C-alpha positions in Angstrom: 10.8 12.9 28.9 11.7 9.2 28.8 8.8 8.6 26.4 9.9 11.5 24.2 13.5 10.2 24.1 12.3 6.8 23.2 10.2 8.1 20.3 13.2 10.2 19.0 15.5 7.2 19.3 13.0 5.1 17.2 12.7 7.8 14.6 16.5 8.2 14.3 17.1 4.4 14.3 14.3 3.7 11.8 15.4 6.5 9.5 19.1 5.3 9.4 18.1 1.7 8.8 15.5 2.6 6.1 18.0 4.9 4.3 20.6 2.1 4.4 18.0 -0.4 3.0 17.3 1.9 0.1 21.0 2.3 -0.7 21.8 -1.4 -0.4 18.6 -2.4 -2.3 17.3 -4.4 0.7 13.6 -4.5 1.5 13.2 -1.9 4.2 10.5 -3.6 6.3 12.5 -6.8 6.6 15.7 -4.9 7.6 13.8 -2.7 10.0 12.3 -5.7 11.8 15.7 -7.3 12.2 17.3 -4.0 13.4 14.5 -3.6 16.0 15.0 -7.1 17.2 18.7 -6.7 17.5 18.4 -3.4 19.4 15.8 -5.0 21.8 18.2 -7.8 22.7 21.1 -5.4 23.6 21.7 -4.9 27.3 20.0 -1.8 28.7 17.6 -1.4 25.9 14.3 0.3 27.1 11.2 -1.9 27.2 8.8 -1.1 24.4 5.1 -1.6 25.0 3.0 -1.1 21.8 -0.6 -0.3 22.4 -3.5 -0.9 20.0 -4.2 2.9 20.0 -0.7 3.7 18.6 -1.0 1.1 15.8 -4.7 1.4 15.0 -5.3 5.1 15.3 -2.0 6.8 14.7 -0.1 4.6 12.3 -2.6 2.6 10.2 -4.8 5.3 8.6 -2.2 7.2 6.7 -0.3 4.1 5.6 -3.5 2.3 4.4 -4.5 5.5 2.6 -1.1 5.8 0.8 -1.3 2.1 -0.2 -4.9 2.5 -1.5 -3.9 5.7 -3.5 -1.4 3.6 -5.4 -4.0 1.1 -6.7 -5.0 1.7 -10.3 -8.7 1.8 -11.0 -8.2 0.3 -14.4 -6.1 -2.6 -13.1 -8.5 -3.1 -10.1 -11.5 -3.6 -12.5 -9.5 -6.2 -14.4 -8.6 -8.3 -11.3 -11.6 -7.9 -9.1 -12.9 -11.5 -9.5 -9.7 -13.3 -8.3 -9.2 -10.6 -5.7 -12.7 -11.3 -4.3 -12.0 -15.0 -4.1 -8.7 -14.4 -2.3 -10.1 -11.7 0.0 -13.0 -13.9 1.2 -12.2 -17.6 0.5 -8.5 -17.6 1.2 -9.0 -15.7 4.5 -11.6 -18.2 5.7 -9.5 -21.2 4.7 -6.4 -19.7 6.4 -8.2 -18.9 9.6 -9.7 -22.4 9.8 -6.5 -24.3 9.1 -4.2 -22.1 11.3 -6.7 -22.3 14.1 -6.8 -26.1 13.8 -3.0 -26.5 13.7 -2.7 -24.1 16.7 -5.2 -26.1 18.7 -3.2 -29.3 18.0 0.4 -28.2 18.5 0.1 -25.4 21.1 -1.3 -25.2 24.6 -4.0 -22.8 23.4 -7.6 -23.7 23.8 -9.6 -24.2 20.6 -11.3 -20.8 21.3 -8.0 -18.9 21.5 -6.6 -21.0 18.6 -9.5 -19.7 16.5 -8.7 -16.1 17.6 -5.1 -16.7 16.5 -6.2 -18.1 13.1 -8.5 -15.0 12.6 -5.6 -12.6 13.5 -3.2 -14.2 11.0 -5.7 -14.9 8.2 -5.2 -11.8 6.1 -2.1 -10.4 4.4 -1.0 -6.9 5.4 -1.4 -4.0 2.9 1.3 -1.9 4.6 3.9 -4.7 4.4 2.9 -5.8 0.9 3.0 -2.3 -0.5 6.3 -1.5 1.1 7.9 -4.8 -0.1 6.5 -4.5 -3.6 7.4 -0.9 -4.2 10.7 -1.6 -5.7 9.7 -4.8 -7.6 9.1 -4.4 -11.3 5.9 -6.5 -11.3 3.4 -6.4 -14.2 0.6 -3.9 -13.5 -2.1 -6.6 -13.1 0.0 -8.7 -10.7 0.9 -5.6 -8.7 -2.8 -4.6 -8.5 -3.8 -8.1 -7.5 -1.3 -8.3 -4.6 -2.2 -4.8 -3.3 -5.9 -5.1 -3.8 -6.1 -8.5 -2.0 -4.2 -7.1 1.0 -6.4 -4.0 1.1 -9.8 -5.7 0.8 -9.3 -8.9 2.8 -9.3 -7.1 6.1 -13.1 -6.8 6.4 -13.3 -10.7 6.2 -10.5 -11.0 8.8 -12.1 -8.5 11.2 -15.4 -10.2 11.2 -13.8 -13.6 11.9 -11.7 -11.9 14.6 -14.8 -10.4 16.3 -16.6 -13.7 16.2 -13.6 -15.6 17.6 -13.1 -13.1 20.4 -16.8 -13.3 21.3 -16.4 -17.1 21.6 -13.2 -16.8 23.7 -14.3 -14.0 26.0 -18.0 -14.5 26.4 -18.2 -18.2 25.6 -21.0 -17.4 23.2 -22.0 -19.8 20.4 -21.0 -19.0 16.8 -23.9 -17.5 14.9 -23.1 -17.6 11.2 -26.1 -15.6 10.1 -25.1 -13.0 12.7 -21.5 -13.1 11.3 -22.8 -12.6 7.8 -24.8 -9.6 8.9 -21.8 -8.2 10.7 -19.6 -8.6 7.6 -22.2 -6.7 5.6 -22.2 -3.9 8.2 -18.4 -3.7 8.5 -17.7 -3.8 4.7 -20.8 -2.0 3.5 -20.8 0.7 6.1 -17.1 1.2 5.8 -17.5 1.5 2.0 -20.3 4.1 2.3 -18.5 6.2 4.8 -15.2 6.1 2.9 -17.0 7.1 -0.3 -18.8 10.0 1.5 -15.5 11.2 3.0 -13.9 11.1 -0.5 -16.9 13.1 -1.9 -16.5 15.8 0.7 -12.8 16.0 0.2 -13.3 16.4 -3.6 -15.6 19.3 -3.0 -13.1 21.0 -0.7 -10.1 20.5 -2.9 -11.9 21.7 -6.0 -12.6 25.0 -4.3 -9.2 25.9 -2.9 -5.8 26.5 -4.2 -4.2 27.1 -0.9 -1.2 24.8 -0.5 -1.3 24.8 3.3 -5.0 24.0 3.4 -4.6 21.3 0.7 -1.8 19.7 2.7 -3.9 19.7 5.9 -6.9 18.2 4.1 -4.7 15.4 2.6 -3.2 14.6 6.0 -6.6 14.6 7.9 -8.5 12.6 5.3 -7.4 9.1 6.3 -8.0 9.9 10.0 -11.4 11.3 9.3 -12.4 8.2 7.3 -11.1 5.9 10.0 -12.6 7.7 13.1 -16.0 8.3 11.5 -16.3 4.6 10.4 -15.2 3.3 13.8 -17.7 5.7 15.6 -20.4 4.2 13.4 -19.3 0.6 14.4 -18.2 -0.2 10.8 -14.8 -1.0 9.4 -12.4 1.9 9.7 -9.9 0.0 7.6 -12.4 -0.4 4.7 -13.4 3.2 5.0 -9.8 4.4 4.6 -9.1 2.1 1.7 -12.2 3.2 -0.2 -11.4 6.8 0.3 -7.8 6.3 -0.8 -8.8 4.4 -4.0 -11.5 7.0 -5.0 -9.2 10.0 -4.4 -6.1 8.3 -5.8 -7.8 7.9 -9.2 -8.8 11.6 -9.2 -5.8 13.3 -7.7 -4.4 14.6 -11.0 -7.7 16.5 -11.7 -8.2 18.0 -8.3 -5.3 20.3 -7.8 -2.6 22.2 -9.6 0.9 21.0 -10.4 2.5 23.0 -7.6 0.2 21.6 -5.0 0.5 18.0 -6.3 4.3 18.3 -5.9 4.0 19.7 -2.4 1.5 16.9 -1.4 3.8 14.3 -2.9 6.8 15.5 -0.9 4.9 15.9 2.4 3.0 12.6 2.2 6.1 10.8 1.1 7.9 12.0 4.2 5.0 11.0 6.5 4.7 7.5 5.0 8.5 7.0 5.2 8.7 7.9 8.9 5.6 5.9 9.9 6.6 2.8 8.0 10.1 3.0 9.4 8.9 3.3 13.0 6.2 0.7 12.9 8.3 -2.1 11.4 11.0 -1.3 14.0 8.4 -1.5 16.7 7.5 -5.0 15.6 11.0 -6.2 16.3 11.5 -4.1 19.4 8.3 -5.4 21.1 9.0 -9.1 20.7 11.4 -9.7 23.6 9.1 -7.9 26.0 6.2 -10.1 25.0 8.3 -13.2 25.4 9.1 -12.2 29.0 5.3 -12.5 29.8 5.1 -16.1 28.7 4.7 -18.9 31.2 6.9 -22.0 31.6 4.6 -24.1 29.5 5.1 -21.9 26.4 8.8 -22.4 26.0 8.4 -24.1 22.6 6.9 -20.9 21.1 9.7 -20.7 18.4 8.6 -24.0 17.0 5.0 -23.1 17.1 5.7 -19.8 15.2 7.7 -21.6 12.5 5.0 -24.2 12.1 2.2 -21.6 11.9 4.2 -19.5 9.4 4.8 -22.6 7.2 1.0 -23.5 7.5 0.1 -20.0 6.2 2.4 -20.3 3.2 1.2 -23.9 2.4 -2.5 -22.9 2.6 -1.9 -19.9 0.4 -0.1 -22.1 -2.2 -2.8 -24.8 -2.1 -5.4 -22.1 -2.7 -3.8 -20.0 -5.3 -2.3 -22.7 -7.6 -5.6 -24.6 -8.3 -7.5 -21.2 -8.6 -4.9 -20.0 -11.2 -5.1 -23.3 -13.1 -8.9 -23.0 -13.2 -8.8 -19.4 -14.4 -6.3 -20.2 -17.1 -8.3 -23.3 -18.2 -11.4 -21.2 -18.5 -9.4 -18.6 -20.5 -8.6 -21.3 -23.1 -4.9 -21.7 -22.3 -3.6 -25.1 -23.1 -0.5 -24.9 -20.9 -0.7 -23.7 -17.3 1.7 -20.9 -16.4 2.9 -21.2 -12.9 5.1 -18.2 -12.7 2.4 -15.7 -11.5 1.0 -18.1 -8.9 4.4 -18.6 -7.4 4.9 -14.8 -7.0 1.4 -14.4 -5.6 1.9 -17.2 -3.1 5.2 -15.8 -1.8 3.9 -12.2 -1.6 1.5 -13.0 1.2 3.4 -11.4 4.1 1.9 -10.4 7.4 2.7 -7.1 9.1 1.0 -4.3 11.0 -2.7 -5.3 10.7 -2.3 -8.7 12.6 -0.3 -7.0 15.3 -3.0 -4.3 15.8 -5.7 -7.0 16.0 -3.8 -9.1 18.5 -3.1 -6.2 20.7 -6.8 -5.4 20.9 -7.7 -8.8 22.4 -9.3 -8.2 25.8 -7.3 -9.0 28.9 -10.1 -10.6 30.8 -13.2 -12.7 30.1 -16.8 -11.6 30.5 -16.7 -13.0 34.1 -13.6 -10.9 35.0 -11.1 -13.7 35.0 -7.8 -13.4 33.2 -8.1 -14.5 29.6 -5.9 -17.6 29.3 -3.5 -17.8 26.3 -3.5 -14.1 25.4 0.3 -13.6 26.0 1.1 -16.7 23.8 -1.2 -15.3 21.0 0.6 -12.0 21.1 4.0 -13.7 20.9 3.0 -16.1 18.1 1.4 -13.3 16.1 4.5 -11.1 16.4 6.8 -14.0 15.7 4.9 -15.1 12.5 5.0 -11.4 11.3 8.7 -11.3 11.9 9.2 -14.7 10.1 7.2 -13.7 7.0 8.8 -10.3 6.8 12.3 -11.7 7.1 12.0 -15.0 5.1 9.6 -13.9 2.4 10.7 -10.2 2.4 14.4 -10.9 1.8 13.6 -13.6 -0.8 10.7 -12.0 -2.7 12.9 -10.1 -5.1 14.8 -13.2 -6.0 11.5 -15.2 -6.5 10.3 -12.4 -8.9 13.5 -12.5 -10.8 13.6 -16.3 -11.1 9.9 -16.4 -12.2 10.7 -14.2 -15.2 7.6 -12.0 -14.8 9.4 -8.9 -13.8 9.2 -6.1 -16.3 12.6 -5.6 -18.0 14.0 -2.1 -17.6 14.3 -1.7 -21.4 10.6 -2.4 -21.8 9.7 0.2 -19.2 12.0 2.8 -20.7 10.6 2.2 -24.2 7.1 2.6 -23.0 8.0 5.8 -21.3 9.9 7.0 -24.4 6.9 6.3 -26.7 4.6 8.2 -24.3 7.1 11.1 -24.2 7.1 11.1 -28.0 3.3 11.2 -28.1 3.3 14.1 -25.7 5.8 16.1 -27.7 3.8 15.4 -30.9 0.6 16.6 -29.2 2.3 19.8 -28.1 3.7 20.4 -31.7 0.2 19.9 -33.2 -1.3 22.4 -30.8 1.5 24.9 -31.5 1.0 24.6 -35.3 -2.7 25.3 -34.8 -1.9 28.4 -32.7 0.7 29.6 -35.2 -1.7 29.3 -38.1 -4.1 31.6 -36.3 -1.1 34.1 -35.8 -1.8 34.1 -32.1 1.8 33.4 -31.2 4.8 35.7 -31.8 7.1 34.0 -34.2 10.2 34.2 -31.9 8.2 32.5 -29.1 6.8 29.9 -31.5 10.2 29.0 -32.8 11.5 28.7 -29.2 8.7 26.4 -28.2 9.0 24.4 -31.4 12.8 23.9 -30.9 12.1 22.7 -27.3 9.4 20.3 -28.3 11.5 19.0 -31.3 14.4 18.4 -28.9 12.2 16.4 -26.6 10.9 14.5 -29.7 14.4 13.7 -30.9 15.4 12.6 -27.4 12.5 10.3 -27.2 13.3 8.8 -30.7 16.9 8.3 -29.6 15.8 6.4 -26.6 13.6 4.3 -28.7 16.4 3.6 -31.2 18.9 2.8 -28.5 16.3 1.3 -26.1 16.5 43.8 -26.2 15.8 43.5 -22.3 12.2 44.5 -22.3 11.5 42.6 -25.5 13.3 39.6 -24.1 11.3 39.7 -20.9 8.1 40.0 -22.8 9.0 37.1 -25.0 10.0 35.1 -21.9 6.6 35.8 -20.3 4.7 34.8 -23.5 6.9 31.7 -23.8 6.1 30.6 -20.2 2.4 31.2 -20.7 2.2 29.3 -24.0 4.4 26.5 -22.6 1.9 26.1 -19.8 -0.9 25.9 -22.3 1.0 23.2 -24.2 1.5 21.3 -21.0 -2.3 21.2 -20.5 -2.6 19.7 -24.0 0.2 17.2 -23.2 -1.6 16.3 -19.9 -4.8 15.6 -21.9 -2.8 13.4 -24.4 -1.3 11.5 -21.5 -4.7 10.8 -20.1 -5.8 9.6 -23.6 -2.9 7.3 -23.9 -3.7 5.8 -20.5 -7.5 5.5 -21.2 -6.6 3.8 -24.5 -4.5 1.1 -22.6 -1.4 2.2 -24.4 0.7 2.9 -21.2 0.6 1.6 -17.7 -0.5 3.5 -14.6 3.1 3.7 -13.3 4.3 5.3 -16.6 1.3 7.7 -16.5 2.3 8.8 -12.9 6.0 9.3 -13.8 5.2 11.4 -16.9 2.6 13.4 -15.0 5.1 14.2 -12.3 7.6 15.3 -15.0 5.0 17.7 -16.5 4.2 18.9 -13.0 7.8 19.7 -12.3 8.1 21.6 -15.6 5.0 23.6 -14.9 6.2 24.4 -11.4 9.5 25.7 -12.9 7.7 27.8 -15.4 5.6 29.3 -12.6 8.7 30.0 -10.5 7.5 27.7 -7.7 
């Protein structure tokens, strides 16, 4: 009962804090970490012990899947080159530098310092997505930040396994073996994730049962993760690939009614899991500190130094890379606004914590692994520092950089798209009227509705008998649904023609889904 009460307390606390964060326009992950830390320091607070199973198996799959679904295929294809450099090169550089600094300034052996460097090397997709959700970043910048955090985990996991092997078994580093393991983790995870996505597509195309669709959507990330881990490949990569593949096809797999239901259910699950997991990070830190020895009392200074090292390495990597890419692109003057935002968006979060918790307690000889408590404390502390410092200031950095999309621009893009949808519906209605396939009274009603939407869009651009009635109402609803199909196709054409962004496409698709649901009486 105590465990159940603790879980309920976490859910209530996290929900209240996250709700307040949304109302106050404060980054929820940052506020949740602070709230968890404050509660853990209160007298009488229960000791919270976070296990790798809770983070790795219960929390991570759905959050990773939701983050991957948000990535736009089109934007991902446009940024895959710099993302590849960041996901591999920056991870290796961060692990090496952090490991060296940790071996110099902390009591850790060089082996455990290498483990710490591997744990902290990659940015966290859950934290990055949660922090960036309310920032009006340009589509390519948003895609770059999210894609890097999603795809750099395979590199970090390989480094982590190699470092743990050195620390636990005192084995020599085999770089050819590490390369083969990277290929197995990333390649195997990619294949399994794509296979799971293919099976899910077949199932969802053959059912219109809302309950079954919801169950399939909730089970998909867990299936991808468990199958990949059972095959000794990367469960994280598998979930990410499945999410990216299915996210790009979601509008074509199900009806509007089911899409709305899935959006509501999955939004609730993600909200609860994000709220609880970031609270757990703050709640678990005091308990980890209690396990430290007398020689580790300078851990706050170590944590600040390592967090500063991560930020410095990221800047020293991104700024020259950006300058090189802009020089190759023929730009005479280097634009530093995007590199500044990319550098400051490299927060750590759930993934490093899950990796640190999975460090073995003993060596291959059965002795206690020295330095493990300090690695856990430093990992959690660096996560807290990055979430608080970078999380609370990221919005200000984006505003000062000037790259944030202005609300007027977003509204005008959406208004132009709405105008195009209304015009597509009117064209289709005229074609049907010419064939005399539509009762005049119904055609007039539909035309007035579409013209009203057309006029409203233009205004936004300028400013920035009973049985007969029932029959007409039925015909109206049916024809309006047919027109929505045409508008949906036009929306896809606008997106394929690079005339609107992915976020605009998603908002308008949801608007059409809501109208179709209303027409169906759902």
